[in-house]
Each structure stands twice: as C-alpha cells, then as structure tokens.
C-alpha positions in Angstrom: -37.1 -7.8 -11.8 -37.7 -7.1 -15.5 -35.1 -7.6 -18.1 -34.9 -3.9 -18.6 -34.2 -3.3 -14.9 -31.8 -6.3 -14.9 -29.8 -4.7 -17.7 -29.4 -1.5 -15.7 -28.3 -3.3 -12.5 -24.9 -4.5 -13.7 -22.4 -2.2 -12.0 -21.1 -1.5 -8.5 -20.1 2.1 -8.4 -19.8 3.1 -4.8 -16.6 1.9 -3.2 -17.8 2.6 0.3 -20.7 0.3 -0.1 -18.5 -2.2 -1.8 -16.0 -2.1 1.0 -18.8 -2.7 3.5 -20.1 -5.6 1.5 -16.6 -7.2 1.3 -16.2 -6.8 5.1 -19.5 -8.5 5.7 -18.6 -11.3 3.3 -15.4 -11.8 5.3 -17.5 -11.9 8.5 -19.7 -14.6 6.9 -16.7 -16.7 6.0 -15.2 -16.2 9.4 -18.3 -17.6 11.1 -17.9 -20.8 9.0 -14.1 -21.2 9.4 -14.3 -23.8 12.2 -16.6 -25.9 10.0 -14.1 -25.7 7.2 -11.2 -26.5 9.5 -13.0 -29.6 10.6 -13.0 -30.9 7.0 -9.2 -31.2 7.0 -8.3 -34.6 5.4 -5.7 -35.5 8.0 -7.1 -35.7 11.5 -4.4 -33.6 13.2 -5.1 -30.3 15.1 -3.9 -28.3 12.1 -7.1 -28.2 10.1 -6.7 -24.7 9.0 -8.2 -24.3 5.5 -11.0 -22.0 6.8 -8.5 -20.0 8.9 -6.1 -19.6 6.0 -8.9 -18.3 3.8 -10.2 -15.9 6.5 -6.7 -14.5 7.2 -6.1 -14.1 3.5 -9.2 -11.9 3.1 -8.6 -10.2 6.5 -5.1 -9.1 5.6 -6.3 -7.7 2.3 -9.1 -5.8 3.9 -6.7 -4.3 6.4 -4.6 -3.0 3.5 -7.6 -1.3 1.9 -8.4 1.0 4.8 -8.7 4.5 3.5 -9.0 3.5 -0.1 -12.8 4.3 -0.2 -11.9 8.0 0.2 -10.1 8.0 -3.1 -12.0 8.6 -6.4 -11.6 5.2 -7.9 -14.0 2.8 -9.6 -15.3 -0.4 -8.1 -13.3 -2.4 -10.7 -10.1 -0.6 -9.7 -10.9 -1.2 -6.0 -11.4 -4.9 -6.6 -8.1 -5.1 -8.5 -6.2 -3.6 -5.6 -8.0 -5.8 -3.1 -7.0 -8.9 -5.2 -3.4 -7.8 -5.3 -3.4 -7.4 -1.5 -5.1 -10.8 -1.1 -2.3 -12.4 -3.0 0.4 -10.8 -0.8 -1.6 -11.8 2.3 -2.5 -15.3 1.1 -1.8 -18.2 3.5 -1.6 -21.9 2.8 -2.8 -23.6 -0.5 -6.4 -22.6 0.1 -5.6 -18.9 0.5 -3.2 -18.8 -2.5 -5.7 -20.6 -4.8 -8.5 -18.3 -3.7 -6.3 -15.2 -4.2 -5.3 -16.4 -7.7 -8.9 -16.8 -8.7 -9.8 -13.3 -7.3 -6.8 -11.8 -9.1 -7.9 -13.3 -12.4 -11.4 -12.2 -11.9 -10.5 -8.6 -10.8 -8.1 -8.2 -13.8 -11.1 -8.5 -16.1 -13.6 -6.4 -14.2 -11.0 -3.7 -13.5 -12.7 -1.9 -16.5 -15.7 -1.5 -14.3 -17.9 -3.5 -16.6 -20.2 -5.7 -14.5 -22.4 -7.0 -17.3 -23.1 -10.7 -17.3 -20.9 -11.1 -20.3 -17.9 -9.5 -18.6 -18.6 -11.3 -15.3 -18.4 -14.6 -17.2 -15.1 -13.6 -18.7 -13.9 -12.7 -15.3 -14.9 -16.0 -13.8 -13.3 -17.8 -16.7 -10.1 -15.9 -16.2 -10.2 -16.4 -12.5 -10.4 -20.2 -12.9 -7.6 -20.1 -15.5 -5.4 -18.1 -13.3 -5.9 -20.4 -10.3 -5.5 -23.5 -12.3 -2.3 -22.4 -14.0 -0.9 -21.1 -10.8 -1.4 -24.4 -8.9 1.3 -27.0 -9.1 -0.2 -30.5 -9.7 -3.9 -29.4 -9.8 -6.3 -32.1 -8.7 -9.9 -32.9 -9.3 -12.2 -32.8 -6.2 -10.7 -29.6 -4.9 -11.5 -25.9 -5.0 -10.4 -25.8 -8.6 -13.2 -28.2 -9.5 -15.8 -25.9 -8.0 -14.3 -22.9 -9.8 -14.6 -24.6 -13.1 -18.1 -25.7 -12.3 -18.9 -22.1 -11.4 -17.7 -21.0 -14.8 -19.7 -23.6 -16.6 -23.0 -23.1 -14.7 -22.7 -19.4 -15.0 -22.4 -19.7 -18.8 -25.4 -22.0 -19.0 -27.6 -19.8 -16.8 -26.7 -16.5 -18.5 -28.5 -17.7 -21.6 -31.8 -17.3 -19.7 -31.0 -14.6 -17.1 -29.5 -11.1 -17.4 -28.7 -10.2 -13.8 -25.3 -11.6 -12.7 -26.5 -11.8 -9.1 -29.5 -13.8 -9.9 -27.4 -16.1 -12.0 -25.0 -16.7 -9.0 -28.0 -17.3 -6.7 -29.5 -19.8 -9.0 -26.4 -21.9 -9.5 -25.3 -22.2 -5.9 -27.5 -25.3 -5.4 -25.9 -26.9 -8.4 -22.4 -26.1 -7.0 -23.4 -27.9 -3.8 -24.2 -31.0 -5.8 -20.7 -30.9 -7.3 -19.3 -30.4 -3.9 -21.0 -33.6 -2.7 -19.3 -35.4 -5.5 -15.8 -34.4 -4.6 -15.2 -37.5 -2.4 -15.6 -39.6 -5.5 -13.0 -37.5 -7.4 -10.3 -37.6 -4.7 -9.7 -40.9 -3.0 -8.2 -39.3 0.1 -11.5 -37.4 0.7 -13.6 -40.6 0.3 -11.3 -42.4 2.8 -11.7 -39.5 5.3 -15.4 -39.3 4.7 -15.4 -35.6 4.0 -16.0 -33.2 1.2 -13.1 -30.9 0.2 -12.6 -28.0 2.6 -11.3 -25.5 0.1 -14.2 -26.3 -2.3 -16.6 -25.8 0.6 -15.0 -22.5 1.5 -15.5 -21.3 -2.1 -19.2 -22.0 -2.0 -19.5 -20.3 1.4 -17.9 -17.2 -0.1 -20.4 -17.3 -3.0 -23.2 -17.6 -0.4 -21.8 -14.6 1.4 -21.7 -12.6 -1.9 -25.3 -13.5 -2.7 -26.5 -12.7 0.9 -24.7 -9.3 1.1 -25.5 -8.0 -2.4 -29.1 -9.0 -1.9 -29.3 -7.2 1.4 -27.5 -4.1 0.2 -29.1 -3.8 -3.2 -25.7 -2.8 -4.4 -26.4 -3.1 -8.1 -26.7 0.2 -9.8 -26.4 2.0 -13.1 -23.3 1.3 -15.1 -20.5 3.9 -15.5 -21.1 4.2 -19.3 -24.8 4.8 -18.6 -24.0 7.4 -15.9 -21.7 9.2 -18.3 -24.4 9.1 -21.0 -26.8 10.7 -18.6 -24.2 13.4 -17.9 -23.8 14.1 -21.6 -27.5 14.3 -22.1 -27.9 16.7 -19.2 -25.4 19.1 -20.7 -27.3 19.0 -24.0 -30.6 19.6 -22.2 -29.2 22.5 -20.3 -28.0 24.2 -23.5 -31.3 23.6 -25.3 -34.1 26.1 -25.6 -36.6 25.9 -22.8 -39.4 25.5 -25.4 -37.7 22.4 -26.7 -37.1 20.7 -23.3 -40.6 19.4 -23.0 -40.3 17.7 -26.3 -37.0 15.9 -25.5 -37.7 12.2 -24.7 -34.8 12.0 -22.3 -36.1 14.6 -19.9 -38.7 12.3 -18.2 -36.1 9.6 -17.7 -33.7 12.0 -15.9 -36.5 13.6 -13.9 -37.8 10.3 -12.8 -34.6 8.3 -12.4 -34.2 6.6 -9.0 -31.3 8.4 -7.5 -30.8 5.5 -5.0 -29.4 3.6 -8.0 -26.8 6.3 -8.7 -23.9 5.4 -6.4 -21.6 8.2 -7.7 -22.3 10.9 -5.1 -21.3 13.7 -7.3 -23.6 12.6 -10.2 -26.4 12.0 -7.7 -26.0 15.7 -6.7 -26.0 16.8 -10.3 -29.2 15.0 -11.0 -30.9 16.6 -8.0 -29.7 20.0 -9.1 -31.0 19.3 -12.7 -34.4 18.6 -11.3 -34.4 22.0 -9.7 -33.4 23.7 -12.9 -36.2 22.0 -14.8 -38.7 22.9 -12.1 -38.3 26.6 -12.9 -36.6 27.7 -9.7 -35.3 31.4 -9.5 -31.5 30.8 -9.6 -31.7 28.6 -12.7 -28.8 30.2 -14.5 -26.2 30.0 -11.7 -27.3 26.4 -10.9 -27.1 25.5 -14.6 -23.4 26.7 -14.7 -22.7 24.7 -11.6 -24.1 21.5 -13.1 -22.0 21.9 -16.3 -18.9 22.5 -14.2 -19.6 19.5 -12.1 -20.2 17.3 -15.2 -16.9 18.4 -16.7 -15.1 17.5 -13.4 -16.7 14.0 -13.6 -15.6 13.6 -17.2 -12.1 14.6 -16.3 -12.0 12.1 -13.4 -13.1 9.3 -15.8 -10.5 10.3 -18.4 -11.9 8.3 -21.3 -9.2 9.7 -23.7 -6.4 7.4 -22.5 -5.5 5.3 -25.6 -3.4 2.7 -23.7 -4.8 2.0 -20.3 -2.1 0.1 -18.4 1.2 1.6 -17.3 3.4 -1.6 -17.5 6.9 -2.1 -16.0 9.0 -5.2 -15.9 12.6 -6.3 -15.6 13.9 -8.9 -18.0 17.1 -10.9 -17.6 18.1 -12.1 -21.1 21.1 -13.0 -23.3 20.1 -10.2 -25.7 23.1 -8.1 -26.5 21.2 -4.8 -27.1 17.8 -3.3 -26.5 17.1 -2.7 -30.2 15.5 -6.1 -30.7 13.3 -5.5 -27.7 12.2 -2.2 -29.2 11.1 -3.9 -32.4 9.2 -6.5 -30.5 7.3 -4.1 -28.2 6.7 -1.0 -30.4 3.4 -2.5 -31.7 2.0 -3.1 -28.2 1.6 0.6 -27.1 3.4 3.9 -26.6 5.7 5.6 -24.1 8.2 2.8 -24.5 11.4 3.2 -22.5 14.1 0.6 -22.1 17.1 0.8 -19.7 19.8 -1.8 -20.1 22.2 -2.8 -17.3 24.4 -5.7 -18.4 22.0 -8.6 -19.1 19.0 -6.9 -17.4 16.5 -4.7 -19.2 14.1 -2.5 -17.3 11.1 -1.7 -19.6 8.3 0.8 -19.3 5.4 0.9 -21.8 1.7 2.0 -21.9 -0.4 -0.8 -23.3 -3.8 -2.5 -23.4 -2.3 -6.0 -23.3 0.3 -6.3 -20.5 -0.2 -10.1 -20.2 0.5 -10.6 -24.0 3.7 -8.6 -23.5 4.8 -10.7 -20.5 4.1 -13.9 -22.5 6.1 -12.6 -25.5 9.2 -11.4 -23.6 9.3 -14.5 -21.4 10.4 -16.3 -24.5 13.5 -14.2 -24.5 14.6 -14.7 -20.9 13.4 -14.6 -17.2 11.0 -12.0 -15.9 12.4 -10.8 -12.6 9.8 -8.1 -11.8 6.5 -7.0 -13.1 4.2 -4.1 -12.3 0.9 -3.0 -14.0 -0.9 0.2 -13.0 -4.3 1.2 -14.3 -3.9 4.7 -15.6 -7.6 5.4 -15.3 -7.0 4.9 -11.6 -3.7 6.9 -11.4 -0.9 8.3 -13.5 2.7 7.9 -12.5 6.1 8.6 -13.8 8.5 6.0 -14.9 10.6 4.7 -12.0 14.3 4.3 -12.7 16.3 1.1 -12.4 16.0 -0.6 -9.0 19.3 -1.7 -7.4 19.5 -4.2 -4.6 22.4 -3.6 -2.2 23.3 -7.3 -1.4 25.2 -7.8 1.8 26.1 -11.5 1.3 26.4 -13.9 -1.5 24.2 -16.8 -0.1 21.9 -17.5 2.8 19.7 -20.3 4.2 16.1 -19.4 5.2 13.8 -21.8 7.1 10.1 -21.6 7.9 9.0 -23.6 11.0 6.1 -23.7 13.4 7.9 -24.3 16.7 10.2 -22.0 18.5 12.3 -24.9 19.6 12.9 -26.1 16.1 13.7 -22.5 15.1 16.5 -22.4 17.7 17.8 -25.8 16.6 18.0 -24.8 13.0 19.6 -21.5 13.9 22.3 -23.4 15.8 22.8 -25.6 12.8 23.6 -22.6 10.6 20.3 -21.2 9.2 20.7 -17.5 8.6 17.1 -16.6 9.3 14.0 -18.4 10.6 10.4 -17.4 10.2 8.6 -19.0 13.2 4.9 -18.8 12.4 3.3 -20.6 15.4 -0.2 -21.9 14.7 -1.1 -19.6 11.7 0.5 -20.2 8.4 2.7 -17.3 7.2 1.4 -14.9 4.4 3.1 -14.3 1.1 4.0 -10.8 2.4 5.5 -12.1 5.6 7.7 -14.6 3.7 8.7 -11.9 1.2 9.8 -9.5 3.9 12.0 -12.1 5.5 13.6 -13.0 2.1 14.3 -9.4 1.3 15.6 -8.6 4.8 18.4 -11.2 4.2 19.8 -9.0 1.5 21.4 -12.1 0.0 22.0 -12.6 -3.7 21.2 -16.3 -3.5 18.9 -18.0 -0.9 18.0 -21.6 -0.1 14.5 -21.6 1.3 12.6 -24.5 3.0 9.5 -24.9 5.1 8.2 -27.5 7.5 4.8 -27.8 6.0 3.8 -28.6 2.4 0.8 -26.3 2.8 3.2 -23.3 2.9 4.9 -24.2 -0.4 2.5 -22.2 -2.7 2.8 -19.1 -0.6 6.6 -19.5 -0.6 6.8 -19.9 -4.3 4.6 -16.8 -4.8 6.9 -14.8 -2.4 9.9 -16.0 -4.4 8.4 -14.8 -7.6 8.3 -11.3 -6.1 11.7 -11.4 -4.5 14.7 -9.9 -6.2 17.1 -12.5 -4.9 17.8 -15.8 -6.6 15.9 -18.2 -4.4 16.2 -22.0 -4.5 13.2 -23.8 -3.0 13.7 -27.0 -1.1 10.3 -28.8 -1.2 10.3 -30.1 2.3 7.2 -30.8 4.5 8.4 -31.5 8.0 11.0 -30.0 10.5 13.0 -33.3 10.7 13.9 -32.9 7.0 15.1 -29.3 7.7 17.4 -30.7 10.5 18.6 -33.4 8.1 19.3 -30.7 5.4 21.2 -28.4 7.8 23.3 -31.2 9.2 24.6 -32.1 5.8 25.1 -28.7 4.1 28.2 -26.6 3.8 28.3 -22.9 3.1 31.8 -23.3 1.8 30.4 -24.4 -1.6 28.7 -22.4 -4.3 24.9 -22.1 -4.1 24.2 -24.8 -6.8 26.2 -27.3 -4.9 24.6 -26.3 -1.6 21.2 -26.8 -3.1 22.1 -30.2 -4.5 23.4 -31.2 -1.0 20.1 -30.0 0.6 18.0 -32.1 -1.8 20.1 -35.2 -1.5 20.1 -35.1 2.3 16.5 -34.1 2.9 15.2 -37.6 4.0 18.2 -39.2 5.6 16.8 -39.3 9.1 13.9 -41.7 9.6 11.1 -40.5 11.9 7.6 -41.0 13.1 5.2 -38.3 14.2 2.4 -38.6 16.8 -0.7 -36.5 17.0 -4.1 -36.5 18.6 -7.1 -37.1 16.3 -9.6 -34.2 15.9 -12.2 -36.6 14.4 -12.8 -40.2 13.5 -10.8 -41.5 10.6 -10.0 -44.8 8.9 -6.4 -45.2 7.6 -5.3 -46.7 4.3 -4.8 -50.2 5.9 -8.3 -50.1 7.5 -7.0 -48.9 10.9 -9.7 -47.0 12.7 -8.7 -44.0 14.7 -11.4 -42.5 17.0 -11.6 -38.8 17.9 -9.2 -37.8 20.7 -7.1 -41.0 20.3 -3.4 -40.6 19.7 -2.1 -41.9 16.3 1.3 -42.4 14.8 2.3 -41.4 11.2 5.2 -42.9 9.3 5.9 -41.8 5.7 2.6 -40.0 5.6 0.5 -43.0 6.5 -1.3 -43.7 9.9 0.3 -46.9 11.3 -0.9 -47.2 14.9 -3.3 -45.7 17.4 -3.8 -45.8 21.1 -5.8 -43.9 23.8 -2.6 -43.7 25.9 0.2 -41.4 24.5 3.1 -43.2 26.3 1.9 -46.6 25.3 1.8 -45.5 21.6 5.3 -44.1 21.8 6.7 -47.4 23.2 4.8 -49.3 20.4 6.4 -47.1 17.8 9.9 -47.4 19.2 9.5 -51.2 19.4 8.6 -51.1 15.8 11.4 -48.9 14.4 14.3 -48.8 16.9 16.1 -51.7 15.2 19.9 -51.1 15.4 19.4 -47.4 16.5 21.9 -46.1 18.9 20.2 -42.7 19.3 16.5 -41.9 19.5 15.5 -38.2 19.7 12.1 -37.0 20.9 11.0 -33.5 19.8 8.0 -32.5 22.0 5.3 -30.2 20.9 3.8 -27.2 22.6 1.0 -29.2 24.3 3.5 -31.6 26.0 4.2 -30.2 29.5 6.4 -32.9 31.1 7.9 -36.2 29.9 10.3 -37.1 32.6 8.3 -40.2 33.5 8.3 -41.3 29.9 12.0 -40.8 29.6 12.7 -42.9 32.6 10.6 -45.8 31.2 12.3 -45.6 27.9 15.8 -45.7 29.4 15.0 -48.8 31.5 13.3 -50.5 28.5 16.1 -49.8 26.0 19.4 -49.7 28.0 21.5 -49.8 24.8 19.9 -46.8 23.2 20.7 -43.2 24.1 17.7 -40.9 24.3 17.6 -37.2 23.8 14.7 -34.9 24.3 14.3 -31.4 22.8 11.5 -28.8 23.0 10.4 -28.5 19.3 7.4 -26.3 20.2 5.4 -27.5 17.1 1.6 -27.0 17.2 0.7 -29.9 14.9 2.2 -33.0 16.5 2.7 -34.1 20.2 6.0 -35.7 19.2 8.5 -36.2 16.4 10.6 -39.3 17.1 13.8 -39.8 15.1 15.9 -43.0 14.8 19.7 -42.9 14.2 
C-alpha cells in the first residue's frame, strides 16, 4: 500500500459493515474465552475473565440491533456501542475494557480515523480506564493499554495506515504480556500471564483479522464531502471546460468500492453517466445536485457547538446566577433549572468534559448526559423527579439462591441472585432503581463485582452506600448486626464494623495446578481450603479436608455452620461423622447454592 493510498484509507463509513466486523470480533473473542478463563489467578471454578469480556461485548451488540438502519456515522455508532458496553459490563475485566472503549469512542465520535486521531483515542481510552480503576496495578490489562498507546505512537512515525500500525505492534504487545508475571507477584506464583491483558490482545488480533478480511477502510467523510462539492461545481461548469478540469479524471476513475456511503456511491455512478454524454443528462444532473444537497444536510456541518450536554448538580450555591457566569463561555443554549440545592443544566458545547470538571468543584454531579447533535437533535428535558417509596433499603448481590433466601430472611430488601455469570452494570442499576429508596446500602459477595456496582451507583439517582465485601459470609455477618431503626449513616457504620465478625474457611476444587504462598502444592482436581484469602490445606478427599479444617479452627466453637454449594448433592454421611467426632459442637447445614466453592464453613 502506498502512502497516498494509506492516507485515503483512514475512515470507516458504512455502519452495516462496521456492525458485521464488531460481531465477528465478538465471535473471535468468544472462541478464546475458555483460554482466558483458565488464566484465572485463583484456581477455583470461577475463572470468568473471558466470559465477562464476552458478555460485556455481547450485551452491547444486542442493544445496537437496528442502529445500522439509521443515518449515523461510524464514529457515532462506536460511541453508542461504547455506552452500551459500559451498561452491560461485567466484572473488573468487562468494566476496564468498557472504560477504554468509551474513552476511545469519545475521541473518534468526530468520525476522524486518521492515525493522529486514532492515537489520541487510544491515549484517551487508556486514561479513562486507568482513572476509572480503583487501585490500578501493573501487570494487568492497564499495562497492555499503556503499551498499546506507546507502541502506536512510535510506529506512527513510520507508517500512515492505522491498521498496519496495529498489526505491526501486536507482537510487541505479546512480549509485554509475557512480562506481566514479573510485574505482579500473584501471577508469578500462579505461573500464568494476566487474563485481562491476554483478552485485550485477543481483541486487537480480532480487529486486525476482521478489518484485513473486510477491507473496511475507505475514504474519509471530509474527502467524500469534498468530492460532492467538486461534483456540483463540475455539473454547473460549461461542457467545454469539463475536459480541462483536473478533478474530473479522479471522480471518473475513483474506486466506488471504497465509498461506503451508499447515497454518495450512487451519486458518483450517476455523475459518470452525465459525463459520458447520455441522453437524459439534464434531469440526471438535477437529481445529482438534489442528492448532494441531501447529503450535506444530513452531515450538518454548520453546528457551532456539537454536544448537547445535560447534567444535575447538587451544590450549596444559593442561586443559579454564579453558574451562568461560569458556563456562559463554554457554549450556547444555556438553561438552568433550580430546585432547592439541585441545579438541572442544559448547554450546547464542544467541551462537555471540561464543564463537568469545572462544576464538580462546586458540588456533586448526580446525573450527566451528552448527545452528539450531528447524530441527533433533541429538546431540553425538564427536571427529573424520583418518586421515592421508602427512606432506606438494603440491597445484596449473591451467587447462590440459598444465600439469597438467608439474606432475605435477615432483612435485606432486595437480592440480585446472579448464578454463575457476574451481573452487568445495567442489571445492578435496574435493581437499585426498582427499590425506589432514597438511601441504599449495597453489598456484593464477590470483589470482582465491585467495579460494576460502583459504575451502577454513579448512574443511580438514589444515595447509595457501598459496602466493599467479597464473600457471602460477610453479608450474613452484616445483616445479623444491622438495624433499620437507625439513620442511614449509622446503618452503614454498623455494616462496616460488623463485616468480618464471623470467621470462616472456604473449600473449592482446583481447576489447575497451583502453588500457595507457603509453598503448598495443589494439583488439578484436588480440593483445597482457603482462610483469609490464602490456601492453607489440600486433599484429594473432600470430607477428609473438611475434618482437617474443623480440627484446625474449631477451638472453643459451640456452633459450626456448613453452607453447601450447588455441586454438593448430599452430605448426610459427612454430618454424621462430624457429630460423632465433635459431640460438644452443634452443627447446622444450609444450602448456599454458590457456584464458586463446595463449602463455606463458619465457626462461632
């Protein structure tokens, strides 16, 4: 490919082709999900990094059905896809990937796919993912995103086509991936590379593969509009001057397969007929000019401020006049509605992120919405009111149906029972909103859900207090020591103080060989016990391991409770053995229904 051709192949203009490419990239990732799942650091049957990434993309694609029938640009399509990815993101891997895609799409929403703008998009994607990740660590997907940015910048000095740049840096990214065990000790101990980082490279491979197969690169929108403008001038010119115009050969010989705008492709074909001296030249000429005017109107280049921006600010400001002074310089069509200490603002601007950064210094942003007016025009929406039905509620997210029932009986107002697949941001958000509570305490049984929960909370209109728990026993401990008679702040303090009052061990079956921190070797399919997030024992026999753990931790316990997982069918024999072995201890067994561990064992 020559540099001239490369410069032309910098835009994706046909959303139908783009939709097909994205679907195929999803299929490519889906074929590799089990490999990614197998890289899970902890050897429990919950290695779901690949699954979370697949479901995140799958959910977004499902929401985009029918969008290709709309007259929107590829950049606008990607931006909407990114928004849907964020709402459908699952687990840390899904959320981080969605944040990257969101940052990327926000930049290319202008439909500029030049190498310079692609670099800006990659840089913004990494920044968005890094800043949106709590306690970001090296050796993870974030490391690969940063390396992607750096390698792209280096390679773009020598190459013009963004796709060729990506293709050439994938081997370099794999070298970085192989170094991740040295960056993150837990990876080195497990003997694996980071699963999220691997998934990011697989996505890039899918992008390279699909765009290479589909030859999706075409002529940029500005170039297409330039061709349209030139056509109009040529059609109005004298026939004797046409042959002298240097643009005529270009238009007559342009490869229409590289014009992905169907209407402009038809216009070019009609223009060729006009210039070929056909009989109905005059009527066809009028049709071409009308079609070009329609294309111009759909592009709407006259919009001065591109983004229709809305947000709700909660602030101690006493009036909206100060806000007016602050925001007037950012755009036009400014409207501010005040309701007590809440301000609903509407403005047309080119810098929505700058506005959000500025007003966040004045209070809390409760709601934000940015629409690209080159994609659609909309009227200002009046103040949103939430009809709260209760002052406070408790919301729990758990894997097992048994745990869900236990927490419900302990006083939780709503339970999201997600089974084996982590819940999406949108699922969590719907449950939060359905509570119709002004204040909510929310807690999940898995740390991998925390990022999705926080993202859902940022979109929820209720005041949500997040309890950063990571197991169902903590949720039981929380519910046993909380009272709804108190105000929400006191309730939250109670929840945090009583989160770890019940000691427990968890038992699972290894999905691969692993070596624990103390050098303990666990072979694939062996059972192993975890205490305070460390592997402390292993055995090929489940019941023998349970007895070993009870011997170790029973101490002065008068009650030991076993919560069995979904794979445990019958434990009557085990219970009889335990009662004979420990006559002074009372044993209780509940069906937890969890998918991750065979048993949770608590000591009280």
